[in-house]
N, C-alpha and C positions, 0 to 999 in steps of 0.2 A: 290140781290144775285142770282147767276145762280141756276137753280133748276130743279126738275123733275116734270113733269105734268102727272097725271093720266088721261086717256082718258075720265073717267067719273067723274073727280073731279078737285079740284083746285091745283094750284102749291104748292108743299111742299118744303121747303128749302133743298137743296142737303145735307147740313151738317147734317141734322137730319136722313138721311137714309144711307149715304155712310160711312162705318167704316174706309176705308183706301184708300187714293189716293197717289200713289208713285211718288212724285216729279212733277216738271213741265212737261207739255205735249206740245211738239213743235207744234203739229197740232192744238192746241186749238184756237189760234188766227185766223186762216183761216178756221176752221172747224165749228163744231156744239157744242156750249157750253152747251146746255140744252138737256133734255131727256123727252120724253113722254112714259109712261108705260101703258100696258094693261095686265091683268091676266085673263086667261080663262082655261076651261077644253077642251082638245082635245082628242077625242077617237082614239085609235089605232086599228089595224086590228081585234082584238077579242072583241072590244067594250069597253075595259078598258079605263077609263078617266084619263088622266095625266094632272097635273097642269103645265101650260106653261105661262111664263112671256115674254112679248115682249117689248123691249126698242128701241124706234125710235129716231134718232137724230133730234134735233130741235134748233131753235134760238128763244128764248122767247117762245111764244105760237105757233109759226109757225113750223109745222113738215116739215122735208125735203120732198119736193114734188116728187122728182124723185125716181125711183126704185133703190134699193141698194142691194148689196150682204148681206147675213145673216151669222153671226157667232153664233154657237149654242154650249151650254154646258149642259151636262146631269148629274145630281148630286143625290147622296143619302143623302146629308148633308143639305137639305132644301135650296131651291133657295131664299126663302124669309122667314124670321122668326123674332120673337121678342126675344131679349136677356133677361137676368135676370133683367135688368133695364127697360125693356119695349121698348127699342130702336129697330127700324126695321133695320135689316141687310140684304143687298141684294147682291148676288153673282155678278150680272152684274155691280154694281157700285163700285166694288173693283178692283183695278188695279194690284193685285197680278198676275192675268192672263191677264192683259192688256185690259180687256173688257171695262173699262170706256174710255180708250184711243181709242179703236176701234170705239166706238160710236162717239166720237169727230171727228174721221177720216172719218166718213161717212159710217158706217156699222150699220145695224140693228143687235142688239144682242138679242138672245133668250136664256132663261134658262128654264129647266124643272126638276121636281122631277121624279126620276125613279119610276116605279110601286112598291108599297109596302113601300114607304118612303115619308116623307114630306107631302104635301097636295094631293098627287096622290092616286088614288084608286088602288085596286088590292093587290096582295101579291107577294113577291119575291120567286122564285123557285131557290134554290141554291144561286149562287153569280156570277153575270155577265154571265148569261146563254144566250142561243140563243134567248129566248123570249125577254129578255131585249135588246139584240143586234138589233132585228127586231123592237122593240119599237123605238129605235133610228132611224132606217131606215125610219119608218113611219113618225116620226116627221120631219126629214130632208126634206122628200118629201112634207109634208104639208106646211112647211115654204117656200119651193121653189115655191109653187103655189099661195102664198098670193100676193095681189096687190102691196104691198110695196117691193116685192123681184124681183131681176133680174133673179132669177132662179138658181143662183150660191150660194152654201152654203159651209162654212168651219166649222170645229169643233175644239175646244180647251179644254184642261183639264189637271189636274195633280193629281197623286195618283189615287183614284177611278175614278175621272173624266177623267183622262188620259186613264184608262181602258175602260170606257164607250165610249170614243172617238175611241179607237182602235177597240173595238168590233163592234161598228156601222160601221166603215170603212170596216170590213170583210164582211158585207152584201152588200157592194157596191151600195149604193143608187145612182141612175143616176145623181142626182143633187149635190152630194158631190164631191167637187173639191180638197180640201186640208185639212189636219189635222195637228195639233200641239199637240203632245202627250208627257206628262210629267210623269216621275216616274212610269211607268207602266211595265207590264211583257209580255214577249213573250211566256214563258212556265210557266204556273202557278204552276205546280207541282215542277219544278226545283227552283221556287222562294219561295213559301209558305212552302214546305217541302224540302228545299234544303238539299241534302245529306241524305234524309230520316228523317230529324229532323225538326219538326215544331217549329218556334220561335215566335217572337212577332207579325209579320205582319199577319193581318186577323184573329188572334185568340183572340182578345179582346172580352169582353162581349157585348151582344146586348143591344141597348138603350131601355129604357122604353118608353111606349106610350106617356108620357108627353113631350118628346123631339119633336116628330112630331106634337103634339097638339099645340106647340108654333109656328108652321108655320102660316104665314099670309094667311087667306082664299083668294080665287080668288075673283075678283071684284063682281061677281054676288052673291056670298055666303055671304050676308050681316049679317046673324045671326050666321054664323059658323056651321050650321047644316051639310053642305056637307063635311066640314073638319072633323067633328066628325065621320061621316059615313065612310069616306075614311080611317081614322086612325083605326077604328074598324076592317077593313079588313086586316090590317097589322099584326094582331095577328097570321095569318097563315104563316108568313114569315118563311123560313128555318133558323134555328139558325146557326149563322156563325161559331163559334168555333167548335161545334160538327160536322158540315159538314166536316171541314178540318181534325180534329182529327180522324174522322171515315173512312178516306181513306188513309191507310198507304202506299199503293202501287200505282204506276202510273196507273195500270189497275184495281184498286179496284172499285167495284160497290157501289155507294152511297145508303145507306138506305133511304135517303131523296129524291133523284131524280130518283133512279131506273136504272141508267146507269153508264158507266165509265165517271164520271163527269169531271175528270182532262182532258180527251181527248176533251170533248165538249168545255171547256173554254180555251184550248190552242190556242192562236191566230196564232201560227206558222202553224196550219193546214189550214189557209185561206189566207196565204200570196200571193199565186198565183192569187187569185181573186183580191186583191188590186192592184197588179202589172198590171194585164190585164185591170183593169178599169182606170189605169193612174192617180190614186189619189196621189197627192203630199204628202209626209210625212216628218215631222220634229220631231226628238226625243230629249227630254231634260231631264236631271237629274243632280243633283249636286254630287260632289265627296264624301261628307260625308253623303251618303244616300244609303241604301242597294239596292234599285231598279236600281242603275246606271249600274250595270253589265248587267241587262236585257235590259235597254234602249240602251246601246252600241251594244249589240248583235242584237237587233232589227234593228238598223241602218245598221249593216253589212249585214243583210239579205234583205234589200230593196235598190237596186241600185238606185242612184240618190237622196237618202234621205239625210237630213241634221242632224247634231248632235251638241248639245250644253251642256256643263258642266261647272257649276260655282263652287266656293269654299265652298258653304254653305251646309245647311241641307235640309230637305225634303220640296220641292216645294217653297223654298225661292227664289225670283227673284235674279239672280246673281248680287252681288254688283260690282260697277265699270264698269258695262256693260249696254248699252242702251237696256234693255230687251223689254220694250214696243215698242220702235222703231223697234227692230228686228222682233217682232211679226207682227207689222203693215206692215212693208215692205214685209214680207213673204206673207201675205194675199193680199196686194196690187198687188203683182206680180201674185199670183195664181188666184185671183178672179176678179181683175180689169185689168189684162194685163199690169200693169205698167212696163216699162223698167227702173227699179230702181237699176240695178246692182246685184239684187239677183240671176239672172240667171247665172252670171259669178263669184259669190262670192265663196271662198273656202268652201268645204263641211263641215268641222268641225271647231268649235270654242270652245276652252276649256281653263280653268284656269290651269296654271302650277305653283304650289306652289314652292316658292324659286327661281323663275327665276329672275336673276339680284339681288339676295339677298332678294327679297321681294315676288315677285309673279306677274304674269301678264297673259294676254290672248294670246293664240296661235291661229292663223288661218292657216289651213292646208287642203289640199285635201286628206290627209290620216286620217283615224279615229285613235283615241288614241289606241296604241298597235300595229297597223299595222307597220311593219318594225322593231319592237323591237327584240333584240337578247337576248335569255335567258342566263343569267350568273348564274352559280351554286355556292352556298355556302354550305359546308358540315358540318353536326353536329359533334361536337367533345367534348370529356370530358373536364371538367373544370380543372383549375390548381391544384385543390386539389385532382383530380381523381374521384370525385363523383359530377355530376352536380346537383343532386337533393338536396343534403344536404345544399349547400350554394347558389344554384341557379346561378351558374357561368359557365354553359356550353358555348362552343365557336362555332362560325361559322368561318370556314376556307375555303380558295380557293381550297383546295384539301382534299381528304378523308384521315382520319387517320386510326389508328388500330381499330380492332373490339372492341365493348363494348356495354353496355346497361345502360340506366337510367330509373328509374321507379318512379311513384308517385301514391298516392291514390286520387281518385276523391273527390273533396270537393263540396258538395251540399249546404253547409251553407254559401250562398253568400248574400251580401247586396241587398235589393230590389232596383232596378233602378227606375228612374222616370217612370211615367205611360207609356209614349211612348218614349223610349230611342232609337232614330234613329241611334245612333252610339255606338260602343263598347268602353269600357274603358280598360286600361291595366289590364292584368290578370296574371302578372308574379308571384304574390304571391300565385297562385292557381294551379301551374303546373310546367312544366320544361321550362326553358328559355335558349336560346343559342344566344350569342351576338358577333357581329363582332368586330375587333379592331377599334379604331377611324379611320375614313376614311382620307386618306392623300390627296385626291382630291375630288371635288364634283362628285356626281353620279346622272345622270338623269334617273329616272324611270317613264316610261309611258306604262301602260298596266296592265296585270294580273299577280301577283305573284302566284306561285304554290308550295305548300309544298308536297314533294314526300318522304313519310315516310315508314319505316318498323316498324310495330306495333304488339304488342301482348297484351293480357289481360288475367286475370284469370277467366273471365266470358265468356259466349257464345256471348255476344255483349257488345259494349260500344260506347258511343258518343265521338267523337274527335273534339275539337275546336282548331283552329290555329289563331294566331294573329301576325301581323307584326307591330312592334313599331319602331318609330324613337326616339332615345334617345340623348338629347343634352349633351354638355360638363358638365353641372351641374347635370346631372342625371335625368332631367325631361323628361318624356316619353309621347308620344301620339300614339294611334293606328292609323295606316294609311291604314290597310287592314285586313280582317279577312275572315275565311271560316269555314265550318263544314261538318262532314260526320259521319254517323253511320257505324261501321265496317261491319255490315251485308249488307249494301248497296254499298259495295266497287266495285262490278262488273261494268265494263264500256262497252259501246256499241257505235254504230254509231248513232249519233243524226239525227233526221229528218230535221235539219236545220244547217246552218253554225255556229259553236261554236267559231270561231276565233282561232281554234287550241286547245281549252281547253278540258280537260277530260269531258266526259258526262256519268253520272251514270244513268243507265236505270230506276231503281226503279221498274221494273216489278216484280210481285210476284215470278215468276219462277227464277229470278236472285238474289233475296234477300236470303242470306244464313247465318246461324250463323257461328261463328268461334269456333274452338276447343280451350279450355283453354290452353294457352301457345303457340298456333299456331302463327307463324310470318306471317303476311300478308302485302302486298304492297298496299298502298293507295296513291292516287293522289288527293289532295284537292286544287281546284282553289279558289282563294281569290278575294275579291272585287277589282276593278281596282284602280290603283294609278296614280297620275300625279304630280310629284314633283322633284325638284332638292335637293338631300340630301347634305348638305354642308360638306366641309372638317371639321374634328373634331367631327362630329356626328357619332353615331353608329347605326346599325340596329339590331333588336332583334326579334327572333322568339320564341313565347311562345306556348306550347302545353298544353291544359287543357282538362277536361272531362265534364264540365258543364259551362253554361253561365247564368248570372243573368237575361238576357233578355228572357229566356225561361219561358213563362207564366205557363207551367205545370210542373215546376221543382219538386214540391212536389209529383206529381203523378208518375213521372218516376224515382225517385231516387231508387237505388238498395241498399239493406242492407244485408251484408256489402257492402260498396262501392267498385267498381272495382279498381283493381290495373292495371295501364296501363304502359307498357314498351316500350320505344323507342330504337330501335337498330341502332347502328352506325358501320361504317367501313365495309370493304370487300364487299361481294355480297349484304349485307343488308344496304349499305351506305344510310342513310337518308340525304336529302338535301333540300335546298330552292332554287328554280329557280326564279330569279328576271328579270323583263323586262327592260333591259338597252338600252337606246337610245343614239345615237351620239349627 
């Protein structure tokens, strides 16, 4: 059996440590089928010791003798740990991020726990702060100096690991040549507190110490004493949810970090450094995942970057696509100088739902949404003359007469799954407006925007919007959604390219209550879509005042609940702009 060898121990069967290997790997027959691992502590610039795992390609007991490029991943989720059954789980031996395939293809792969997590010492200040970014910098340069390295390093990650990759890139380590960034954010305020409303991302409870104590100690820590000492230091970590809840404005000063922390962790502030350093960038996120909007805008702000979107959920390798091959070819070109066609390949690869009746991948030099034409659908009263009572509001191609529909916010929503990455239809909890059955297919690629005239009987209210596709049988699925607090309605000029989308500043001076009954205009950008809506289907816009994915729903409910009114027609014509492509 092909296996993994510890530098200080015997071969252990690969099946006992690798939890997932996705499909056959084309390079395996000609590459390196085995792995030799070493785990050590590496001190960074302030002396904090971080747990680092190094995986070197091998054939049997023979380690690849030549210097090789290094792929590095930096995680808060424990790079090596024992699961509840005692089985060792290793990030580097899992092909969800193609790392096992990269070892086979002739790369050294290194993983490390961020400070304050896993087996690393220290404590975390905030969340993805500059200290952590420069920890990544120091580890990149340490890896580049090792005798097994060519001096060229790439990084890969998704979700938090995508963020640690992005933040490390902003420090421009001289040896960092290329990054593959999945499901991360460009503007953390616009993501975590989108529209002024914190939702599920980054607001979950912090993990108990027992989680980090399940980490596998580094090789020299034979009795686990260093692991226990490291985890004891984690007690000083900044609590995650209170950090985000405690900064309601973009320029809020955090009680935990003592500065305008949203500004510190906004990677958009450092893009010029990445561009000047010439670091190659590849952004990836899937369509049914909230960070995809941020990934797409990140790609738009990095000329020459690549973009990938699959049909699935959070950090799931895109089905029907050679993901490991794409990652390997990308790094082969960037780190090994391979002329493998990556240099001339189209910039974007993305799933188009419903293409040819089923769905398929599009290759294009345009990012999704570039070249789309906004087509407006106007909100109109239902056939009964009252959209709320029977939930039968209409979407029409032209504005109708003046009118208004109202609903009372429902906070008594069913609890979603712990981490519901995608919204569910909310038509039973607000106002809905639906198109007639489409007479021909409509191709939507880009960002829908709800442009609404709203009033409420309170000084503030949260507004959630959902775009549903409804089939001929009435079955609905959410294809895009967005949110905005009325007090955060003011727009400004963004410090980066928003692809034409409205940008709500969130600055304290710009956040203002509404007068009860005051009609205000709000523009709510929604998550991007990529689909062909078939003939016979209908599109539905739902407007609600709460979402079950808000973790603090009980804390923010108002009593009595707000009554929200949507105004139609005339100067107050509310509409939905859809990104239609030829």
